[in-house]
C-alpha positions as CSV (number, residue, x, y, z in Angstrom):
1,X,78.1,126.6,94.2
2,X,80.5,128.1,96.7
3,X,83.9,129.3,95.3
4,X,87.0,129.6,97.4
5,X,86.1,130.7,101.0
6,X,87.7,133.1,103.3
7,X,88.3,131.2,106.7
8,X,87.1,128.1,108.1
9,X,86.0,130.1,111.1
10,X,84.1,132.6,109.2
11,X,82.3,130.8,106.5
12,X,79.8,133.1,104.8
13,X,76.9,131.7,102.6
14,X,78.3,133.3,99.4
15,X,81.8,134.6,100.0
16,X,83.9,136.5,97.4
17,X,85.3,134.4,94.8
18,X,89.0,135.7,95.3
19,X,89.1,134.7,98.9
20,X,90.4,131.0,99.5
21,X,89.4,129.0,102.6
22,X,92.9,127.8,103.7
23,X,93.7,125.2,106.4
24,X,93.3,126.7,109.9
25,X,97.0,126.4,110.8
26,X,100.0,125.4,108.7
27,X,101.1,121.8,109.5
28,X,104.3,121.0,111.4
29,X,107.0,119.0,110.0
30,X,107.9,115.6,111.5
31,X,111.2,114.6,113.1
32,X,113.1,112.8,110.1
33,X,114.0,110.0,112.7
34,X,111.0,109.3,114.2
35,X,107.1,109.4,113.8
36,X,104.8,112.4,114.3
37,X,105.3,115.4,117.0
38,X,107.6,114.9,119.8
39,X,105.0,116.0,122.4
40,X,102.6,113.1,121.1
41,X,105.2,110.5,121.8
42,X,105.7,108.7,125.2
43,X,107.4,105.8,126.5
44,X,106.8,102.2,126.3
45,X,103.6,100.9,128.3
46,X,104.5,99.0,131.5
47,X,103.0,95.9,129.9
48,X,104.9,96.1,126.6
49,X,108.1,96.7,128.4
50,X,107.7,93.5,130.2
51,X,107.0,92.0,126.8
52,X,110.3,93.3,125.3
53,X,112.2,92.1,128.0
54,X,110.5,88.6,127.8
55,X,110.6,88.2,124.1
56,X,113.5,90.3,122.5
57,X,116.0,91.4,125.2
58,X,116.7,95.1,125.7
59,X,119.1,97.3,123.9
60,X,119.4,100.9,122.7
61,X,119.3,102.4,119.2
62,X,121.5,105.5,118.7
63,X,120.1,108.2,116.6
64,X,123.2,110.3,114.8
65,X,123.1,113.5,112.9
66,X,121.8,113.1,109.2
67,X,124.6,113.1,106.6
68,X,123.3,115.0,103.5
69,X,124.7,114.7,99.9
70,X,127.0,117.6,98.6
71,X,125.4,121.0,98.3
72,X,122.9,121.5,95.3
73,X,124.7,121.5,92.0
74,X,121.6,122.3,90.2
75,X,121.9,124.2,87.0
76,X,122.1,128.1,88.3
77,X,119.5,128.9,85.4
78,X,117.2,126.5,87.0
79,X,117.6,127.9,90.5
80,X,117.4,131.4,89.3
81,X,114.0,130.6,87.4
82,X,112.4,129.1,90.6
83,X,113.4,131.8,92.6
84,X,111.8,134.3,90.3
85,X,108.7,132.1,89.8
86,X,108.0,131.5,93.5
87,X,110.1,133.9,95.4
88,X,113.1,133.3,97.4
89,X,111.3,132.1,100.7
90,X,109.7,129.4,98.8
91,X,112.9,127.7,97.2
92,X,114.6,126.1,100.1
93,X,118.2,124.6,100.4
94,X,118.8,124.5,104.0
95,X,120.0,121.3,105.3
96,X,117.3,121.0,107.8
97,X,114.5,121.3,105.3
98,X,116.0,118.9,102.8
99,X,116.7,116.1,105.5
100,X,113.0,116.0,106.4
101,X,112.5,114.9,102.7
102,X,115.1,112.2,102.6
103,X,112.7,109.5,103.1
104,X,108.9,108.5,104.3
105,X,108.2,106.8,107.3
106,X,108.7,103.1,106.7
107,X,111.0,101.3,109.3
108,X,114.0,101.1,106.8
109,X,113.4,105.0,106.2
110,X,113.8,105.5,109.8
111,X,116.6,103.0,110.3
112,X,118.4,105.1,107.7
113,X,117.9,108.2,109.4
114,X,118.7,107.0,112.6
115,X,121.9,105.7,111.4
116,X,122.7,109.3,109.5
117,X,121.8,108.3,106.0
118,X,120.2,111.1,104.2
119,X,121.8,110.6,100.7
120,X,118.1,110.4,99.3
121,X,117.6,113.9,100.0
122,X,116.5,116.2,97.3
123,X,119.0,119.4,96.1
124,X,116.2,121.7,96.5
125,X,112.8,122.2,98.2
126,X,110.1,124.2,96.2
127,X,106.8,125.4,97.6
128,X,104.3,126.3,94.8
129,X,101.3,128.4,95.5
130,X,98.6,126.8,93.1
131,X,98.0,124.7,90.1
132,X,99.8,127.3,87.6
133,X,102.8,127.3,90.0
134,X,103.1,123.5,89.7
135,X,102.7,123.5,86.1
136,X,105.5,126.2,85.7
137,X,108.0,124.2,87.9
138,X,107.5,120.9,86.0
139,X,107.9,123.0,82.5
140,X,111.4,124.1,84.2
141,X,112.4,120.9,85.4
142,X,111.6,119.2,82.1
143,X,113.8,122.1,80.4
144,X,116.6,121.2,82.7
145,X,116.1,117.4,83.0
146,X,115.7,117.9,86.8
147,X,113.7,115.0,88.6
148,X,110.5,116.4,90.5
149,X,109.2,114.3,93.6
150,X,105.9,115.5,94.8
151,X,105.5,115.7,98.6
152,X,102.2,115.7,100.9
153,X,102.8,114.9,104.2
154,X,105.7,112.5,104.0
155,X,103.9,109.6,105.5
156,X,104.7,107.1,102.9
157,X,106.3,103.7,103.7
158,X,107.1,102.2,100.4
159,X,110.0,104.4,99.2
160,X,107.7,106.8,97.3
161,X,109.3,110.2,98.5
162,X,113.0,109.1,98.3
163,X,114.2,110.4,95.0
164,X,117.6,112.1,95.3
165,X,119.9,109.0,94.8
166,X,117.5,107.5,92.0
167,X,117.7,110.9,90.1
168,X,121.6,110.9,90.1
169,X,121.4,107.2,89.4
170,X,119.1,108.1,86.4
171,X,121.7,110.7,85.1
172,X,119.2,113.8,85.9
173,X,120.8,116.9,86.9
174,X,119.3,116.8,90.4
175,X,116.1,116.3,92.2
176,X,113.5,118.9,93.6
177,X,111.2,118.0,96.4
178,X,107.9,119.5,95.2
179,X,106.1,120.3,98.5
180,X,102.4,121.0,97.9
181,X,101.8,122.5,101.5
182,X,100.8,125.8,100.1
183,X,98.1,124.1,98.3
184,X,95.8,124.2,101.2
185,X,92.3,125.7,100.2
186,X,88.9,124.6,100.3
187,X,88.5,125.4,96.4
188,X,84.9,124.7,95.5
189,X,81.7,123.4,97.4
190,X,78.6,122.2,95.9
191,X,76.2,121.4,98.9
192,X,73.4,120.2,96.2
193,X,75.7,117.9,94.5
194,X,77.5,117.1,97.9
195,X,81.0,117.6,96.4
196,X,84.0,119.5,97.6
197,X,87.2,120.7,95.7
198,X,90.3,120.5,97.9
199,X,93.7,121.6,97.4
200,X,96.2,118.5,97.2
201,X,98.3,119.9,100.0
202,X,95.5,120.1,102.4
203,X,96.3,117.6,105.3
204,X,93.6,115.3,106.6
205,X,92.5,117.1,109.9
206,X,92.6,120.5,108.1
207,X,90.3,119.2,105.3
208,X,87.7,117.8,107.9
209,X,88.2,121.2,109.7
210,X,86.9,123.3,106.7
211,X,84.2,120.8,105.8
212,X,82.9,120.7,109.4
213,X,82.3,124.4,109.3
214,X,79.3,123.5,106.7
215,X,78.3,120.4,108.8
216,X,80.0,118.1,106.6
217,X,82.5,115.3,106.5
218,X,84.8,113.3,104.2
219,X,85.3,110.3,106.5
220,X,88.8,109.3,105.2
221,X,90.9,108.3,108.4
222,X,93.9,106.2,107.9
223,X,96.4,105.7,110.5
224,X,98.5,108.4,108.8
225,X,95.4,110.9,108.9
226,X,97.1,113.2,111.4
227,X,100.0,114.2,109.0
228,X,99.0,112.7,105.6
229,X,97.5,115.1,102.8
230,X,94.8,114.8,100.3
231,X,96.9,114.5,97.3
232,X,98.8,111.8,99.0
233,X,95.6,109.9,99.5
234,X,94.7,110.3,95.7
235,X,97.9,109.4,94.6
236,X,98.5,106.3,96.6
237,X,94.8,105.0,96.6
238,X,94.8,105.3,100.2
239,X,92.0,103.5,102.4
240,X,90.8,104.6,105.6
241,X,89.8,102.9,109.0
242,X,86.0,103.9,108.1
243,X,86.4,102.5,104.5
244,X,83.4,100.1,105.6
245,X,81.1,102.9,105.8
246,X,82.5,105.8,103.7
247,X,84.6,103.7,101.0
248,X,88.1,103.9,99.9
249,X,89.6,107.1,99.0
250,X,89.4,106.5,95.3
251,X,85.8,105.6,95.7
252,X,85.2,109.2,97.1
253,X,87.1,110.9,94.0
254,X,84.8,112.3,91.4
255,X,87.1,114.7,89.5
256,X,90.8,115.6,89.3
257,X,93.2,118.3,88.4
258,X,96.9,117.5,87.6
259,X,99.9,119.1,86.4
260,X,101.8,117.0,83.7
261,X,104.8,117.5,81.5
262,X,102.3,117.4,78.6
263,X,100.4,120.2,80.2
264,X,97.0,120.4,82.5
265,X,95.0,117.6,82.8
266,X,91.4,118.0,84.0
267,X,89.3,114.6,84.7
268,X,85.8,114.3,85.9
269,X,82.6,115.9,84.5
270,X,79.9,113.8,85.9
271,X,79.1,111.2,88.4
272,X,79.5,108.4,85.9
273,X,80.1,108.1,82.3
274,X,80.7,105.5,79.4
275,X,83.0,107.6,77.6
276,X,85.6,104.9,77.4
277,X,87.9,103.9,80.2
278,X,87.8,106.0,83.2
279,X,90.9,107.9,82.9
280,X,90.6,109.1,86.6
281,X,92.4,105.7,87.5
282,X,95.5,106.7,85.8
283,X,96.1,109.2,88.2
284,X,94.5,107.5,91.6
285,X,97.7,105.4,92.5
286,X,100.0,107.1,90.3
287,X,102.2,108.1,93.2
288,X,103.4,111.2,91.1
289,X,104.9,109.2,88.3
290,X,102.4,110.4,85.7
291,X,101.5,113.8,86.8
292,X,101.2,116.0,90.1
293,X,97.6,116.1,91.4
294,X,97.0,119.7,92.4
295,X,93.2,119.5,93.2
296,X,90.8,116.6,93.9
297,X,87.1,116.7,93.9
298,X,85.4,114.5,96.1
299,X,82.2,113.3,97.4
300,X,81.2,114.7,101.1
301,X,78.3,113.6,103.4
302,X,76.8,115.1,106.3
303,X,78.4,114.9,109.4
304,X,77.3,112.1,111.8
305,X,75.4,113.1,114.6
306,X,75.5,109.9,116.7
307,X,77.9,107.0,117.2
308,X,78.7,103.6,118.9
309,X,81.8,101.8,119.0
310,X,81.8,98.2,120.5
311,X,84.2,95.6,121.0
312,X,83.4,91.9,120.6
313,X,85.3,88.6,121.2
314,X,84.9,85.8,118.9
315,X,86.0,82.3,119.4
316,X,88.9,82.1,116.6
317,X,90.1,83.9,113.5
318,X,87.8,81.6,111.4
319,X,84.6,82.5,113.4
320,X,85.8,86.4,113.1
321,X,86.1,86.1,109.5
322,X,82.9,84.3,108.6
323,X,81.0,86.8,110.7
324,X,82.4,89.8,109.1
325,X,82.3,88.1,105.6
326,X,78.3,87.8,106.2
327,X,78.2,91.5,107.3
328,X,79.8,92.6,104.1
329,X,77.6,90.1,101.7
330,X,74.4,90.9,103.5
331,X,74.7,94.7,103.2
332,X,75.1,95.3,106.8
333,X,78.6,96.7,107.4
334,X,79.2,99.2,110.0
335,X,81.3,102.3,109.4
336,X,84.2,100.7,111.2
337,X,85.0,97.0,111.1
338,X,88.2,95.3,112.3
339,X,89.3,92.0,113.2
340,X,92.4,91.2,115.4
341,X,93.7,87.6,115.0
342,X,94.5,85.7,118.2
343,X,98.1,86.7,118.5
344,X,97.2,90.5,118.0
345,X,94.4,90.2,120.5
346,X,96.7,88.3,123.1
347,X,99.1,91.2,122.9
348,X,96.4,94.1,123.0
349,X,97.7,95.8,120.2
350,X,94.2,97.2,118.9
351,X,94.7,99.3,122.5
352,X,98.3,100.9,122.2
353,X,98.2,102.2,125.7
354,X,97.7,98.4,127.0
355,X,99.9,96.6,124.6
356,X,101.7,93.7,126.4
357,X,98.9,93.7,129.2
358,X,96.4,91.1,129.1
359,X,94.3,90.2,126.0
360,X,91.5,88.7,128.1
361,X,90.3,85.1,127.6
362,X,91.8,84.4,124.1
363,X,89.9,84.4,120.8
364,X,89.7,87.4,118.6
365,X,88.6,91.0,119.4
366,X,86.2,92.5,116.6
367,X,85.7,96.2,116.8
368,X,82.7,97.6,115.2
369,X,82.0,101.2,115.1
370,X,78.6,102.9,113.8
371,X,78.1,106.4,112.8
372,X,75.2,108.4,111.5
373,X,71.9,109.4,112.6
374,X,70.8,108.2,116.0
375,X,68.0,106.0,114.3
376,X,70.7,104.6,111.9
377,X,73.3,103.9,114.8
378,X,70.7,101.9,116.8
379,X,69.4,100.0,113.8
380,X,72.7,99.0,112.3
381,X,74.3,98.5,115.9
382,X,71.5,95.9,116.6
383,X,72.0,94.2,113.0
384,X,75.8,93.9,113.8
385,X,75.3,92.6,117.2
386,X,72.9,89.9,115.7
387,X,75.7,88.6,113.4
388,X,78.6,88.6,115.8
389,X,76.4,86.7,118.4
390,X,75.3,84.1,115.8
391,X,79.0,83.4,115.3
392,X,79.9,82.8,118.7
393,X,80.5,86.4,119.9
394,X,80.5,88.0,123.3
395,X,79.6,91.5,123.6
396,X,82.4,93.4,125.4
397,X,80.7,96.8,125.4
398,X,81.6,100.1,124.2
399,X,84.9,100.4,126.5
400,X,86.6,98.2,124.1
401,X,85.4,99.8,121.1
402,X,86.0,103.3,122.5
403,X,89.7,102.1,123.5
404,X,90.5,101.5,119.9
405,X,89.1,104.7,118.7
406,X,91.0,106.7,121.2
407,X,94.3,105.1,120.2
408,X,94.0,104.2,116.7
409,X,96.6,106.8,115.4
410,X,99.0,105.8,118.1
411,X,100.7,102.6,116.5
412,X,103.6,104.5,114.8
413,X,104.5,106.1,118.1
414,X,104.6,102.7,119.7
415,X,107.2,101.6,116.8
416,X,109.3,104.3,117.8
417,X,109.5,103.5,121.4
418,X,110.0,99.6,120.4
419,X,113.0,100.8,117.8
420,X,114.6,102.6,120.6
421,X,115.3,99.6,122.7
422,X,116.4,97.2,120.1
423,X,113.2,95.6,118.7
424,X,112.7,95.6,114.7
425,X,109.0,96.6,114.1
426,X,107.5,96.9,110.8
427,X,103.9,96.5,109.1
428,X,103.0,95.1,105.8
429,X,99.6,94.5,104.0
430,X,97.7,92.6,101.1
431,X,94.3,91.7,100.2
432,X,92.7,88.5,98.8
433,X,89.3,86.9,98.1
434,X,87.5,85.3,101.0
435,X,88.3,81.7,99.8
436,X,92.2,82.5,99.9
437,X,92.2,84.4,103.4
438,X,93.4,81.4,105.3
439,X,96.1,80.3,102.9
440,X,97.5,83.8,102.3
441,X,97.9,84.3,106.2
442,X,99.5,81.2,106.8
443,X,101.9,82.0,103.9
444,X,102.8,85.3,105.0
445,X,103.2,84.4,108.5
446,X,105.3,81.4,107.6
447,X,107.6,83.4,105.4
448,X,108.2,86.1,108.0
449,X,109.1,83.7,110.8
450,X,111.0,81.8,108.6
451,X,113.3,84.8,107.5
452,X,113.5,86.3,111.1
453,X,113.9,83.0,113.0
454,X,113.4,82.8,116.9
455,X,111.8,85.5,118.7
456,X,109.7,86.7,115.9
457,X,106.2,87.9,116.6
458,X,103.7,88.0,113.7
459,X,100.4,89.7,114.4
460,X,97.7,90.0,111.9
461,X,94.2,91.9,111.5
462,X,91.5,92.4,109.0
463,X,91.5,96.2,108.5
464,X,89.1,96.4,105.2
465,X,86.1,94.3,104.3
466,X,84.6,93.9,101.0
467,X,81.9,91.6,99.6
468,X,84.3,89.4,97.7
469,X,87.3,89.4,100.4
470,X,89.2,91.5,102.7
471,X,92.6,92.9,103.4
472,X,95.1,91.2,105.9
473,X,97.4,93.6,107.7
474,X,100.6,92.2,109.4
475,X,102.7,93.8,112.3
476,X,106.0,92.0,112.9
477,X,108.4,92.5,115.8
478,X,111.8,90.7,116.2
479,X,115.1,91.5,117.5
480,X,117.1,93.8,115.6
481,X,120.1,91.9,115.3
482,X,123.4,93.4,114.1
483,X,122.1,94.8,110.8
484,X,118.2,95.5,111.2
485,X,117.8,97.2,107.5
486,X,119.1,94.1,105.8
487,X,117.4,91.8,108.2
488,X,114.1,93.4,107.3
489,X,115.0,93.5,103.5
490,X,115.4,89.6,103.5
491,X,112.0,89.2,105.6
492,X,110.1,91.6,103.4
493,X,111.2,89.9,100.2
494,X,110.2,86.7,101.5
495,X,106.8,88.1,102.5
496,X,106.2,89.5,99.0
497,X,107.3,86.3,97.4
498,X,104.8,84.6,99.6
499,X,102.1,87.1,98.7
500,X,102.3,86.7,95.1
501,X,102.6,82.9,95.2
502,X,99.3,82.7,97.5
503,X,97.3,85.1,94.8
504,X,97.3,88.3,96.9
505,X,97.9,91.6,95.9
506,X,101.2,93.1,96.6
507,X,99.7,96.2,98.1
508,X,95.9,97.1,99.4
509,X,96.6,100.7,100.4
510,X,100.4,101.1,101.1
511,X,101.0,101.8,97.1
512,X,103.9,100.4,95.2
513,X,106.5,103.1,95.6
514,X,109.9,101.5,94.9
515,X,109.9,98.8,97.7
516,X,107.0,96.7,95.9
517,X,108.0,97.3,92.2
518,X,110.0,94.3,91.7
519,X,106.6,92.2,92.4
520,X,104.3,94.5,90.5
521,X,104.8,92.4,87.2
522,X,103.6,89.3,88.9
523,X,100.2,91.0,89.5
524,X,99.6,93.1,86.5
525,X,101.6,90.7,83.8
526,X,103.6,91.8,80.9
527,X,100.8,93.3,79.1
528,X,100.0,95.5,82.3
529,X,103.5,96.4,82.4
530,X,103.7,97.6,79.0
531,X,100.6,99.7,79.7
532,X,102.3,101.4,82.4
533,X,105.5,102.3,80.5
534,X,103.4,103.4,77.5
535,X,101.7,105.9,80.0
536,X,105.0,107.2,81.4
537,X,106.4,107.6,77.9
538,X,103.3,109.6,76.8
539,X,102.7,112.0,80.2
540,X,106.4,112.0,81.1
541,X,108.6,111.8,78.1
542,X,111.6,113.3,79.8
543,X,111.3,110.8,82.8
544,X,111.4,113.7,85.3
545,X,108.4,112.8,87.3
546,X,109.5,110.7,90.4
547,X,111.8,108.4,88.8
548,X,112.0,104.7,90.0
549,X,108.4,104.6,91.5
550,X,105.6,102.3,90.2
551,X,106.5,101.5,86.8
552,X,108.5,98.2,86.7
């Protein structure tokens, strides 16, 4: 087994144990009022501008300075203790640092930020260096009854990182944003068992860069990949665009280390066990409510040497759903499999650079990508092609598949550009069994159009496929109106009501947070709610861990 390593660029075969392999470069902060980095943003594509003018009308959305709550009023003894523990430079109270942690990246988060509302900002931002620091911060927070909100990449879209206001309402003394950015090491690598232990603060690209130095890959690529963290993937049960081939993130996890108000918690001593319920699942998806994940041990694989991404056009959503269901149930899944419905295909959303341009000849776009050895890519691509063709598919070639791959992280930038010109844009997702797909899709679409009225555009795609069912991912666009935040809140509530009524899950991969919590009881029942509350009471008796998330 390889212990902590010195540098991803000069990875020795047996490095000294005291030299960690940290992320190649420190991650940059995102704009609190927008997605991503400014240099990656761009104007609306010409086709999208025409679509906006035709469907929504054009206006502008002003962005104002973010108003912050009063200066920190935390107990002086707590602040002094944190500075003594972490060092002055890692206990931050500057406005420009606090405002970056006033929310995540949902459209309501961005609308509040653009309106200058940063009342959910934490009182302090602290940056521990390792697990022991995190545990010590939690111990201090418990002693001083101060909320602790774990912060990874800040890409969440369900209200999971905005704890300042909740902490004050809960009667706590304040809120700390526990920024895990310094926990950015490849801590251990076992190339016999093919596992790697990663610091929770590692961002997606940095983790892949560290593994690539040994010819390995994790293979987890959600749309937030460029900015999201390993700990965030675990805490939200994330699922990536390559989950058909690599699996969901929770399926990759073999071990966890967490800091809790009760002390250190380590889980995962073997690849499988019959020693009672799998308690790793308590931390996976826990969103910082039960503990702070500090280290994650994951299954890794050899990096693929070949790939082929192709696009297919199928006659309609029914035919496309039947085709991908056959692929899943026949054991023929490619690495990536995505189905755009007729509306999303017509708008060209699978290629953000071409949104609003001609979507072709109707039907539904299917993107299928295969990675692995040259032999596997050739064989599996042929298998996929045979099934898609049998369901009426027309091969569009690799250009369509590569266009999706080139633009797959660009969607949030397009949302910013649409918000800028007065279009309300947001997404939501769910999942159900194959027999319920059509009913769920119709119910959510009707709820959204009914709540938002004329001029509403609802697009849908299948983003993840399983033997027994699939996810449905909706993108909604409508005129902003006079109060876009309230307008979306009504539409989201209607969609969530429709999801639970149709038997879908309230979230497939965005997590529960604060936004979905009112509907969780419908999914897990009163007994399930009692179990979550008991876990919270046992692991966080003082109620300081991310108050308000997950637990009804």
